[in-house]
C-alpha positions as CSV (number, residue, x, y, z in Angstrom):
1,M,-81.7,-142.6,65.0
2,L,-85.5,-142.9,64.9
3,Q,-85.3,-146.1,62.8
4,Q,-82.8,-147.6,65.3
5,S,-85.2,-146.6,68.2
6,F,-88.2,-148.1,66.4
7,S,-86.3,-151.2,65.5
8,H,-85.1,-151.6,69.1
9,K,-88.4,-150.7,70.8
10,L,-90.7,-152.4,68.4
11,V,-89.0,-155.6,67.5
12,G,-85.7,-155.8,69.4
13,N,-82.7,-156.3,67.3
14,V,-84.5,-158.0,64.4
15,I,-87.3,-156.5,62.4
16,N,-90.3,-158.9,62.4
17,S,-90.5,-160.7,59.1
18,R,-94.2,-160.2,58.8
19,W,-93.5,-156.5,58.3
20,Q,-91.2,-157.1,55.4
21,K,-92.9,-156.2,52.2
22,A,-92.1,-157.2,48.7
23,A,-88.9,-155.8,47.1
24,G,-89.0,-152.0,46.9
25,Q,-91.3,-151.5,49.9
26,V,-90.4,-150.7,53.5
27,S,-91.3,-152.1,56.9
28,I,-93.6,-150.2,59.3
29,P,-90.7,-148.9,61.4
30,Q,-88.9,-147.7,58.3
31,A,-92.1,-146.1,57.1
32,V,-92.6,-144.3,60.4
33,Q,-89.0,-143.0,60.2
34,I,-89.5,-141.7,56.7
35,A,-92.9,-140.2,57.6
36,Y,-91.4,-138.5,60.7
37,E,-88.6,-136.9,58.6
38,Q,-91.3,-135.4,56.3
39,F,-93.6,-134.6,59.3
40,Q,-90.9,-132.5,61.0
41,Q,-90.7,-130.2,58.0
42,T,-94.4,-129.9,57.4
43,H,-95.7,-129.9,61.0
44,A,-92.9,-128.3,63.0
45,E,-95.4,-126.8,65.4
46,W,-96.7,-130.2,66.4
47,V,-93.1,-131.6,66.8
48,G,-92.8,-128.7,69.3
49,N,-96.1,-129.9,70.9
50,L,-94.5,-133.3,71.6
51,F,-95.7,-135.2,68.5
52,D,-92.0,-136.0,68.2
53,E,-89.5,-138.8,68.2
54,S,-89.9,-139.4,71.9
55,F,-93.7,-139.8,71.5
56,L,-93.3,-142.2,68.5
57,T,-90.8,-144.4,70.4
58,T,-92.7,-144.5,73.7
59,E,-96.4,-143.8,73.8
60,A,-97.1,-144.7,70.1
61,A,-94.6,-147.5,69.8
62,P,-97.1,-150.3,70.9
63,L,-99.5,-149.1,68.2
64,F,-97.0,-149.5,65.5
65,A,-95.7,-152.9,66.9
66,R,-98.9,-154.6,65.7
67,N,-99.0,-156.0,62.2
68,S,-101.0,-153.0,61.0
69,L,-101.2,-149.3,61.3
70,P,-103.2,-147.7,64.2
71,S,-106.2,-145.6,63.5
72,A,-105.8,-141.8,63.7
73,T,-108.0,-141.9,66.8
74,Q,-105.7,-144.4,68.5
75,L,-102.7,-142.3,67.6
76,A,-104.5,-139.1,68.9
77,I,-105.4,-140.8,72.1
78,A,-101.8,-142.0,72.6
79,W,-100.6,-138.5,72.1
80,C,-103.0,-137.2,74.7
81,N,-102.1,-140.0,77.1
82,Q,-98.6,-138.8,77.4
83,F,-99.9,-135.8,79.3
84,G,-101.9,-137.9,81.9
85,T,-105.0,-135.7,81.6
86,G,-107.4,-138.6,82.2
87,M,-110.9,-138.6,80.7
88,S,-112.0,-135.0,80.7
89,A,-113.5,-132.4,78.4
90,K,-110.0,-131.0,77.9
91,K,-108.8,-134.4,76.8
92,A,-111.7,-134.8,74.4
93,A,-110.9,-131.4,72.9
94,D,-107.2,-132.2,72.6
95,I,-108.1,-135.4,70.8
96,E,-110.2,-133.5,68.3
97,R,-107.4,-130.9,67.9
98,I,-104.7,-133.5,67.2
99,L,-106.9,-135.9,65.1
100,P,-106.2,-134.1,61.7
101,V,-102.4,-134.2,62.6
102,A,-102.6,-137.9,63.4
103,K,-104.4,-138.5,60.1
104,S,-101.8,-136.5,58.2
105,F,-98.9,-138.5,59.8
106,L,-100.6,-141.8,59.1
107,T,-101.0,-140.7,55.4
108,M,-97.3,-140.1,55.3
109,V,-96.6,-143.5,56.8
110,R,-98.9,-145.2,54.2
111,Q,-97.2,-143.2,51.4
112,A,-93.8,-144.4,52.7
113,I,-95.0,-148.0,52.7
114,N,-96.5,-147.8,49.2
115,P,-94.7,-145.1,47.3
């Protein structure tokens, strides 16, 4: 379901050919799906804190729609933006708190792209 959501939200009904890698490698949307399946098991508490499928297919989707992966900081900011907290000390603290999680998720995505 996540792959379908990513395929639909990121590139419509056709995966952009720029994302297609050599044989044996996966596209960014596929890698995000694979990473999320692993992430759910290893970071269940963050899935419960809305680093979940909905976040990845809405707030984070534009970041993955580019021809490269976002930075961990960009992903952390997108996660915070879903709460509409504006620029505040709390938001800065939330970004720092989620940053290691975003790094971990992006590592999983990279591993899925280049197993």
